[in-house]
LUMFI-369620 format. One record per residue (C-alpha): z, y, x; residue number from 1; chain; residue in one letter. Coordinates in steps of 0.05 Angstrom, whole numbers, plus 32768, in hexadecimal, padded with zeros to 4 digits. Each point is the difference from the previous one (the first is absolute). Last residue first. Layout:
- w / v / u / dogu / vexba / kollum
- Z / Y / X / NUM / A / a
...
END
This chain:
- w / v / u / dogu / vexba / kollum
- 8752 / 888A / 87C9 / 92 / A / x
- 802D / 7FDA / 7FD9 / 91 / A / x
- 7FDF / 7FDE / 7FB9 / 90 / A / x
- 8005 / 801C / 7FB3 / 89 / A / x
- 7FCD / 7FC9 / 7FDF / 88 / A / x
- 7FCF / 8006 / 7FC6 / 87 / A / x
- 7FE1 / 7FB5 / 7FF7 / 86 / A / x
- 7FB8 / 7FF0 / 7FDC / 85 / A / x
- 7FF8 / 7FC0 / 7FE3 / 84 / A / x
- 7FB9 / 7FEC / 7FEC / 83 / A / x
- 7FE3 / 7FF3 / 7FC8 / 82 / A / x
- 7FBE / 7FE1 / 7FE1 / 81 / A / x
- 7FF7 / 7FFC / 7FB9 / 80 / A / x
- 7FF1 / 7FC2 / 7FDD / 79 / A / x
- 8041 / 7FFD / 7FD6 / 78 / A / x
- 8029 / 8008 / 803D / 77 / A / x
- 7FE6 / 7FE7 / 8044 / 76 / A / x
- 8027 / 801C / 8036 / 75 / A / x
- 7FD7 / 800C / 803F / 74 / A / x
- 801B / 7FF6 / 8046 / 73 / A / x
- 7FEF / 803E / 803B / 72 / A / x
- 803C / 801D / 7FEE / 71 / A / x
- 8007 / 8048 / 7FF9 / 70 / A / x
- 8024 / 8039 / 802E / 69 / A / x
- 8020 / 8046 / 7FF0 / 68 / A / x
- 802B / 8009 / 803B / 67 / A / x
- 802E / 8043 / 7FF6 / 66 / A / x
- 8022 / 801D / 8042 / 65 / A / x
- 8044 / 800D / 8022 / 64 / A / x
- 8029 / 8020 / 802C / 63 / A / x
- 7FDE / 8043 / 8015 / 62 / A / x
- 7FE8 / 800A / 7FBE / 61 / A / x
- 7FD8 / 7FE1 / 7FC8 / 60 / A / x
- 7FC6 / 7FE4 / 8021 / 59 / A / x
- 7FC6 / 7FD9 / 7FDA / 58 / A / x
- 7FEB / 7FC2 / 8023 / 57 / A / x
- 7FC7 / 7FE3 / 7FD3 / 56 / A / x
- 7FF8 / 7FB7 / 7FFA / 55 / A / x
- 7FCA / 7FC2 / 800B / 54 / A / x
- 7FEB / 8008 / 8044 / 53 / A / x
- 8026 / 8042 / 8011 / 52 / A / x
- 7FEA / 8045 / 7FE7 / 51 / A / x
- 8026 / 803E / 8014 / 50 / A / x
- 801B / 8023 / 7FC0 / 49 / A / x
- 7FDF / 8052 / 7FF2 / 48 / A / x
- 802E / 7FFC / 7FBE / 47 / A / x
- 7FC1 / 8008 / 7FD0 / 46 / A / x
- 7FCD / 7FDC / 803A / 45 / A / x
- 8026 / 7FC7 / 8008 / 44 / A / x
- 8019 / 7FFA / 7FB0 / 43 / A / x
- 7FB0 / 800D / 7FF0 / 42 / A / x
- 7FEE / 7FCE / 802A / 41 / A / x
- 8036 / 7FCC / 7FE9 / 40 / A / x
- 7FE9 / 800F / 7FBB / 39 / A / x
- 7FAE / 7FF5 / 800E / 38 / A / x
- 8012 / 7FC5 / 8028 / 37 / A / x
- 8023 / 7FE3 / 7FB7 / 36 / A / x
- 7FD6 / 800F / 7FD7 / 35 / A / x
- 7FD9 / 7FB5 / 7FF4 / 34 / A / x
- 804A / 7FD5 / 8007 / 33 / A / x
- 8020 / 8019 / 7FCB / 32 / A / x
- 8049 / 800F / 8017 / 31 / A / x
- 804A / 7FDC / 7FFB / 30 / A / x
- 803B / 8023 / 801F / 29 / A / x
- 802C / 7FFA / 802C / 28 / A / x
- 8044 / 8033 / 8014 / 27 / A / x
- 8021 / 800D / 8040 / 26 / A / x
- 8040 / 8016 / 8010 / 25 / A / x
- 800A / 7FED / 8056 / 24 / A / x
- 8011 / 8046 / 8014 / 23 / A / x
- 801F / 8026 / 7FD2 / 22 / A / x
- 7FD9 / 8022 / 7FC6 / 21 / A / x
- 7FF2 / 8044 / 800A / 20 / A / x
- 7FF9 / 8039 / 7FBE / 19 / A / x
- 7FBE / 8025 / 800E / 18 / A / x
- 7FE4 / 7FCD / 802B / 17 / A / x
- 800A / 7FCD / 7FD6 / 16 / A / x
- 7FE7 / 8023 / 7FB9 / 15 / A / x
- 7FC5 / 8015 / 802B / 14 / A / x
- 7FF2 / 7FB4 / 800A / 13 / A / x
- 8004 / 7FF9 / 7FAC / 12 / A / x
- 7FD6 / 8035 / 7FFC / 11 / A / x
- 7FC9 / 7FE6 / 8027 / 10 / A / x
- 8003 / 7FB4 / 7FE1 / 9 / A / x
- 8001 / 8011 / 7FC2 / 8 / A / x
- 7FB6 / 800D / 7FF9 / 7 / A / x
- 7FF9 / 7FB2 / 800A / 6 / A / x
- 8022 / 7FE8 / 7FCA / 5 / A / x
- 8036 / 7FD8 / 8014 / 4 / A / x
- 8005 / 7FBA / 7FE9 / 3 / A / x
- 804A / 7FE4 / 7FFC / 2 / A / x
- 802B / 7FCF / 8022 / 1 / A / x
END
């Protein structure tokens, strides 16, 4: 699993929208905990996404959406709290 810079989330999602992935495709990353809420808010605003409890759902077409979600559990890595962020293509 790799550490993803929060600045890379929006371009990655844009790429997944422009080059559609099959339903079920999933990519998981570790992200720093502190600015995660800001990043999720930016994703929601940029894509006009639908907020759920721990995710943002972004419509892609009439058949699929991209779900960006995070886990509450922290991952300790050299005294830096991290969280798991998942980007997944789901059926509508």
